[in-house]
C-alpha positions in Angstrom: 2.0 -46.8 -49.1 1.6 -50.5 -48.1 4.6 -52.7 -48.0 4.5 -56.1 -49.6 4.7 -59.1 -47.2 8.1 -60.9 -47.1 8.4 -63.7 -49.5 11.3 -65.5 -47.8 12.2 -66.7 -44.4 15.9 -66.3 -45.1 17.0 -63.2 -43.1 19.4 -61.9 -45.9 16.7 -62.3 -48.5 14.1 -60.6 -46.3 16.4 -57.7 -45.7 17.0 -57.3 -49.5 13.2 -57.4 -50.1 12.6 -54.8 -47.5 15.4 -52.6 -48.8 13.8 -52.6 -52.3 10.4 -51.8 -50.9 11.8 -49.1 -48.6 13.7 -47.5 -51.5 10.6 -47.4 -53.6 8.6 -45.8 -50.8 11.4 -43.2 -50.2 11.5 -42.4 -53.9 7.8 -41.5 -53.7 8.3 -39.4 -50.6 11.2 -37.5 -52.1 9.2 -36.9 -55.4 6.2 -35.7 -53.4 8.4 -33.4 -51.3 10.2 -32.1 -54.5 6.8 -31.2 -56.0 6.0 -29.3 -52.8 9.2 -27.3 -53.2 11.6 -29.1 -50.9 15.1 -30.0 -52.2 16.2 -33.6 -52.5 19.2 -33.2 -50.1 17.1 -31.5 -47.4 14.4 -34.2 -47.7 17.0 -37.0 -47.4 18.6 -35.3 -44.4 15.2 -34.9 -42.7 14.4 -38.6 -43.4 17.6 -39.7 -41.9 16.9 -37.7 -38.8 13.4 -38.9 -38.6 14.6 -42.5 -38.9 17.1 -41.9 -36.0 14.3 -40.4 -33.9 12.0 -43.4 -34.6 14.9 -45.8 -33.8 15.5 -44.0 -30.5 11.8 -44.1 -29.6 11.8 -47.8 -30.5 14.8 -48.4 -28.2 13.1 -46.6 -25.4 9.8 -48.4 -25.8 10.0 -51.6 -27.9 6.3 -52.4 -27.5 4.1 -49.3 -27.4 1.0 -51.4 -27.8 1.4 -52.3 -24.1 1.2 -48.7 -23.1 -1.9 -47.4 -21.5 -4.4 -45.7 -23.9 -3.9 -42.0 -24.4 -7.4 -41.4 -23.0 -6.3 -42.7 -19.6 -3.3 -40.4 -19.5 -5.4 -37.4 -20.4 -8.0 -38.3 -17.7 -5.2 -38.4 -15.1 -4.2 -34.9 -16.0 -7.6 -33.3 -15.7 -7.7 -30.9 -12.9 -4.0 -30.3 -12.9 -4.0 -27.1 -15.0 -3.5 -28.6 -18.4 -5.4 -27.1 -21.3 -6.5 -29.0 -24.3 -7.5 -27.6 -27.7 
C-alpha cells in the first residue's frame, strides 16, 4: 500500500499525517491476517516485534543502499562450500 507524501514541513504535523497513514495500513494488514485465520492480538504482537527488528536493523545499517550488491557477496562465496537453491 503506497503512503501519501507529506503535506507539511512542520515535524509535528508530519508525524500526525504519518501516524494516520500507518494506522490505515495496519488496519488493512490486521484485517487481511484475520481473514487468513490469525487473531488480532497475535498479529499486533507480531507487528510490534517486526517493527523492533526493522528498527534494530536500521540502527545497525542506516543506509543499506550503500552496501555492495547481493550478487557480489554471492560471487565471493562461490567455491567455499555454500549451496544455493
